[in-house]
C-alpha positions as CSV (number, residue, x, y, z in Angstrom):
1,M,81.7,100.8,91.0
2,V,81.6,99.1,94.4
3,S,85.1,97.8,93.9
4,F,86.4,101.3,93.4
5,Y,85.0,102.5,96.7
6,V,86.2,99.4,98.5
7,T,89.7,100.0,97.1
8,L,89.6,103.7,98.2
9,F,88.4,102.6,101.6
10,L,91.2,100.1,102.0
11,I,93.8,102.7,100.9
12,F,92.5,105.3,103.3
13,D,92.3,102.8,106.2
14,T,95.8,101.6,105.6
15,T,97.0,105.2,105.5
16,I,95.3,106.1,108.8
17,F,96.6,102.9,110.4
18,L,100.2,103.7,109.3
19,F,99.9,107.2,110.8
20,F,98.8,105.9,114.1
21,L,101.3,103.1,114.0
22,S,104.2,105.6,113.5
23,G,103.5,106.8,117.0
24,S,104.0,103.4,118.7
25,S,106.9,102.9,121.0
26,K,108.3,100.0,119.0
27,I,108.5,102.1,115.9
28,K,110.0,105.1,117.8
29,T,112.8,103.0,119.3
30,K,113.9,101.9,115.9
31,N,113.6,105.5,114.5
32,L,111.2,104.4,111.8
33,S,108.5,107.1,112.4
34,L,109.5,109.2,109.5
35,I,109.4,106.2,107.2
36,M,106.0,105.2,108.4
37,I,104.7,108.7,107.9
38,C,106.1,108.9,104.4
39,L,104.5,105.6,103.5
40,G,101.2,106.9,104.8
41,I,101.6,110.1,102.6
42,N,102.5,108.0,99.6
43,L,99.4,105.8,100.1
44,L,97.2,108.9,100.4
45,T,98.5,110.6,97.3
46,S,98.5,107.5,95.0
47,P,94.7,107.6,94.2
48,M,94.9,111.3,93.5
49,A,97.8,110.8,91.1
50,L,95.9,108.0,89.4
51,F,92.9,110.2,89.0
52,I,94.9,113.1,87.6
53,G,96.7,110.8,85.2
54,V,93.4,109.3,84.0
55,V,91.8,112.7,83.5
56,A,94.9,114.1,81.8
57,T,95.0,111.3,79.2
58,D,91.3,111.2,78.6
59,S,90.0,111.4,75.0
60,P,89.3,115.0,73.9
61,Y,86.0,113.9,72.5
62,S,84.6,112.6,75.7
63,T,82.0,114.7,77.7
64,T,81.1,114.9,81.3
65,L,78.4,112.2,80.7
66,D,81.2,109.8,79.7
67,F,83.1,110.7,82.8
68,F,80.3,109.8,85.2
């Protein structure tokens, strides 16, 4: 359970870092701001897509007690 939260923490921290990095002057001079923002959005939506995929393919016989 701890590794799950550590993974989420690392993903969200990397996303926030990429959003702030996209505003730096070095990135702006190379016109890479849009790419950095898109990478941040992809990192942000990946855990949500994984969660939806896991829930969608879950066994129909499982209950909420199995989920938590």
